[in-house]
N, C-alpha and C positions, 0 to 999 in steps of 0.2 A: 577703236572698235576691236573687240576680241576676234581672233581668227582661230580656226580649229584645223588640226591636221587630219583631214578626212581620207578614208579609204573606201572605195566602192567595190563590193563583192557581188557577183552575179549568182543567182540561185534559179536553176532552170531544169526542165525536163526535156527541153527541145534543143536542137542544134542549129536553129536559125534565129538570128536576132530579130526581135519584133519589139515594138513599143510596149507590148503587154508583158514583157519579161519582168521578173521580180528581182530586185536588187536590195542589198542592205548598204547603208552608209554608216561607217564605223569610225569611232575615235576613242581616245582614252585620256585620262589624266592620272595624277598620282594616286587617286583613291578609287577609281572605278573605270569600267568599260561601258561604252554607250553605243547604241545603234538605233536607226530608224529604218523603216521599210519604204521602198518606192515600188508600187505595183501599178502596172498599166500606165506608166508615165506620171502617175499621181503620187506626190509626197504624202505619206501618212502623217497624222498629227501626233503620234505617240513616240516619245523618246523612251527607250528601254535602258535602264541603268542597272548594271550588274557588278558584282564584286570582281576584283582582278582575278585572273586565271590562277595565280599562284597562292590564293587565299583559300585555305581549307574550310569546310563548313563548320568546323569546331573552333576556328579562330575568332577572336572578338571583332575583327574587322569585317567578317563575313556578313552579308545581308542578302535577303531574298530580292529578286528582281523588282525594281520599282518602275512604275510607269509615270512619266512626266509629260506635260502638255507642251508640244513644240510651239503652240501659239501664245504661250506666256510671254509677257513683255521682255523678260530677261533673256530670252532666246532669239530676239530679233536678229542679231548679227549672224547667228547660226542659220536661221531661216533664209536670210539674204544670201549667205555663202552657198547653201545647198541649192537654192533656186538658180544661182549663177553657174552651176556645174554644166559644162557643155555636153551635148549629146555624144560627142566623140569619146568622152571619158567613160560613159556607160558602154559604148561599143567596145572600147578597149578592155573593160572589165569582163565583158561577155566573151571576147576572144581568149582572154586568159582562162576563163572558166572552161571553154571548149578544149583548150590545150591540156588542161589538167585532167579533164574527163577522158581524153584520148590516151593520156599516159596511164591512167588507172586501168582502162580497158586493155591496153597493150600488156601491162604487168599481169593482169588477171589471165589473159590468154596465154602468156608465157608460163605462168604458174600452173595453169591447167595442162599445158603440154608436158611440163616437167612431171606432174603427177601421173599422167598417162604413160609416160616413158618409164617411170619407176614401176608402175603396175606391169608393164610389158616385161621388164627385166625380171621382176619377181616371178611372173608366170613362166618365163623361159627357164629360169633357174629351177623351178619346181619340176620341170620335165627334163632337166639335165642339159639344157642348152645355155650358151652364153651369148647374150645379145651384144654384138660388136658394132654394128652399123645399121642405121635406119635411113632408107632413102625414100 
């Protein structure tokens, strides 16, 4: 039975884990990247097949997204493997997503503070002052 190296990624607008969250289950092989969606705890029946990331749209290996049927007989082992994913793996993916979002927000807040500080320095300079310390 073929096994797939699956990765679970959370996609959410909330910061509290619920069964209704949206996840993608991703894997790849030598020729393509694949993903399916899990929404509200339900595995969707469409497999999305995409060109590898490093393939440019002008390359002969490039192809537009293809939609494949997860219920096709040839994907039985994939269906079984996905169905056996424990809830804890979804929860771990969601925790990873939350941490990534916090890091993004912290970086944006820091960038905002740096921009504000630069504006203050510029304004102080326009009036002949030198900004040395902000408390």
